[in-house]
N, C-alpha and C positions, 0 to 999 in steps of 0.2 A: 774698564781697560785698566784696571789697576795692575803695573808690571809685578807688584809684589804677589799677585795673587791671578795664577795661570785660569783659574777656571771663569775670572771676569770678562775674560774674550769671548767671541764667538764661535765654537768650535764646530767643523761639520766634519763628514767621512763619507766619502762616495768612491763608488765603480766608475774607473775612467772608461773610455772607448778601447783603450791599450790593454784592457782586462786587469789592470791594478787597481789596488784601493788605497787611497791617498787620505791620510788626515789632514785638515789645514783650518787656518784661522780666515775668516771671510769678515773683513770689518767693514760696513757701508758707512758714508758719512750720514748727515742726519738729512741732507737736502740731495739725495742720490736721484740722480735721473740719467737719461741717453747719453749726456756729452762728460758723465763725469770719468775722469779718468782714472785707470786701475794701476796700482805699483803690484809687480810679483816680486816677491823678495825670496831669496834662495840662500838658506843655510849652506854652511861647510861642514868639517870636521872638528871634533865630534860635538857638533852643535845641535839644535833643534830650533823649532821656529819660535821657540822661546827667546833665542839670539834677538830678535826683533822687538821686545817687549818694550825698550822704551821709545821706540820710533813708532809704532802702531798709532797709539791715540793722537800725537800731534800732527800727523798726515791727515789722519781721519777729520780731524778739527780744522785741517785747510781746504777740505772738500774732495780728498781723494779716496778711493775703494782701495783697501789695502787687503793683499791676499799671500798669505804666509803658508806654502806647505812644509808637513814635517816630511822629508826626503826620504826616498827609496832607502828601506834598511834601518831605518830609525824608529822608536816610540810605536805608535799605532798604526802605522802606514807598514805596508807589505812589505816581507822582509826575506826576499829569496836568496837562497845559499849560494847560487851560482854567480861568480863574478860576471861572467857573460851578461849578465841582466843590468848591471850597471854601467854601460856604455855612455857616454854622453848624447850619442844618438837617441839612445831609447829613454836615457832621463829626459831629454827635448821632448820627445814624441809624448811621453806623460804630460809636461807641462803645458805644450799645446793643448792637449787633451782636456786638461784642466780649465784652459783659458775656454775652449769650445764648450765644455759643461756650463760655464759661468755665463757664456754669450758673449765675451769679450775678444773683437776683432782684433784690436791692438794693445799692448801695456808696455809700461815703462819696468823694464826688467831690471833688477837689483840682486847682486850677487856679493857674496862673501865666503874668501878661502875658496872649498871647492865650489862654491856657490858661484864666484866668481868664473871660475872656469867653463861651468856649466853655463852660465849668461851667457859666457862669449860663443859658446858654440851655439846659442839659440841664435845668435845673431848669423851665423854662417849658416846653420841648416834652416833657419825659419825667417830671412830677413825682413819680410814682409809684415810681421806678426809685432815688430819692435816699434815705438816710439822714441825711444831712447834707450842709454845702455849706462848703469853704474857699475864699476868693480871695485871691490874692494880687498886689499891687502894682497891679494894675488895678482899679478898685472897680466895683461894678456899676451899669449904666448899663441904662435900661429900652429898651426898643424904641422907635424912633422913630415919630412919628403923621405926620410930613411927613419929607419925604426932604429931607435936608442934606447937601452936598457936600461932600467931603473939605476944598475948599479953605474952606467956611464954616466948620466946625469947628475948622480952625486958625487961623482969623481971631480967632474966639471963645476958644480957646485955645491961644496960641502955643506953648505947650511939645508940641505935637502937631503941628509945621509940618512934622516931617520925613517924616509922613506922605503929605504931597504928592506928593513925590518917590517915595517907595515906591510908591504907587499909579500911577505912570508904567511902562511897560512898557519905554520906552528904558533906564531906571535900571537894568534887570537886567544887561545885558553891562558896566557900568560896574562894578557889585559885584563880578560874577565875575574879572574883569581885575585886581580888588586886594581879592581876599578877605581876604588875612591882615590887611593896614591895616583894612580895614573892621571885623573880627572884634574888633581891636586897639581901635577905638573903640568898639564896641558894648559890650565886656566893660571898661569902665574903673570903678576905682572910686570911691565918692564921696570929696568932699572935695578935689576938684582945680578948677583954672581951666576945664579941657576938658569939656564936657558932651556926651554924643552928641546930644542934643537941638537942640545949637546948630550949626545949617548951615552955619553960616559956617567951620566947621572942613572941611567936605567938600571944598573945593577941595584942601585939603593930603593928603586921602585919594588923591583921583582924580585929583588932577593932579601932585603930586608925589609922589605914592605911598607916603607914609609920615607917620606924626606924629612929633615929636622924641622917643622913648624913652618910650613911654605905659607907664604901672602898668597892670596886669591884676589882676582877680580871679580868674583863671586862674594855672595852673603852665603852663611850656613845655610840658610833656608832656600836659596837659589842652587845652591850644590847639591842639595837633597832632591830638589826636583830633577834636576839632571841625571844625578844616580837612578832615582826611580824609574824613569824611562831609559836609558841605556842599561842597565842590568837585565831589560829584556832580550840583550844578545848583541856581541860589537862584531859578527861575522860581517854583516850589512854594511855598518859603516866602515871596516877596515876594506871591503870590497872595493871600494873606489879606488884604491891604490894597487889593486890587482889585476886593472884592466886596460895597461899600456898597449898591449899586444891587439886586443880587440880593437882599442880607440884607433890605434894605427891602420889597422886592417879597414876600419869603416872611410876614416877622413883621409888617407893620404891621395886618393885618385878622385875624391868628391867633392872637396872643401876648397876655396881659394887662400890665400895667406893673409890678404888685408880683411878689416871688417869694411861693411859697406860704407862707400865714399860720402853718403849723405846721414849717415847716423851719426849722431853728436853722444859723445863718450865722456863721461865724467871716472877718473882715477882717483880713490882715496887711500891713503897708505900712512902707517905711522914710522917714524925715522929709526925708532926702536924695535922694529918688528923682527924679529932674527929671521923669519919665513921669506922677509922681502930682502932684496937687495938693490941698490940704486943701479948696478949694473942690467938687471931684469927690467928697471923701470923705463931705463934709458933706450933698452932694445925694443920695448914696447912702442915706441913712438914711431918705428921705422912702419909699423903694421896697421896704425891706427889713423886715418886720416884727419879725424876731427876730435882729437883730444884734450880734455883738459885734465891735468894732474893736479892735487892738492896734497901737500905733505904734512903731515901733523906732529908737530916737531916734540919729541919725548915719548910720543904715544908707542902700543905693543902693538899684538894682535888682535886683540878684541876691541877694537876701535869704538863699536857701537854701544859699548859700555864705559869704555874708559874715556872718551869723549862724547857721549851719548847725545849731549845738548848742539857741540859742533858739525857733528856728521847731520843730524837732522835737519840742521839749520842751513850747511853748506848745501845739502840735496834739493831742500826746498827751495833755497834761492836760486840754484841753477836750473831747476824746471820751472821756475817764473818766468826766467831769463828765456826760456825755451818756447814761454806761451801755454806750457804743459797743464798749469793750477786749473781745475775745472771751474770754467762759469758757475756762478751762482744760478739757480733755478729761476726761472721768469717770475715775478710776482703775478697772481692774476686778478 
């Protein structure tokens, strides 16, 4: 389980009962047994299972089973072209089917970015399948009670204006034609004048085809791996931003606003993350009865990399406090 070597992890590819085929990493602890706690880690945009590379080994060494799917539309998982296939209800059904395939009744669900949003919906669609919930970088937002367009959301929260572009299918070929500079802009570290959420920088990416010497949270080797997986197509990853009407139709009459009152929830976020605003964090507290939030000072969006040890240890300690670290297998 070397973070510098994707092939050193245990990879699987299985057809689920939902009919979709998923790639995932399934890493078992040395003393795996029936009481082993499973961590299901869900990545966001434009990430991969590889986004969790620094967390998998330490968590396995603590006795957890760590399952990390490549989400629908990415890499070696199925990549349907229809945006309607990417609703959170359908994605949650896939993830529950994955747990069923693995014989896991309940799991700790951990999500980052879009994965955070999907993880929160798992807690609403399938509350009995969660032991605990960890959200990262994107705070909880309840299901809408009236439909709000992406444009209206961007007007209210200017830091989300980039989502207007992502929701437009005509944007896909532009991204695919300039994928490396696009990824360079996405994986910028905090503390720079350039911010990914600033759409004014995009003409430099899609017009000139580059940013001037952008810093990155990724090494060149890591960037090459992301490029090798994402060059398979960006329609799927961008389709997540094209599901707002589908999600509203599914959620508005079927889901509560509050997360379950007995569900322990941890929220981690970087104070320099342009995608997370303090007002959004404050609003989440109204809907999450058992919320603990941890602000990582000066950190940006990619906290699993920027603050890898702090993220790993904070989640591990919190799970320990909840009594969810797996007991060691009894010696005979």
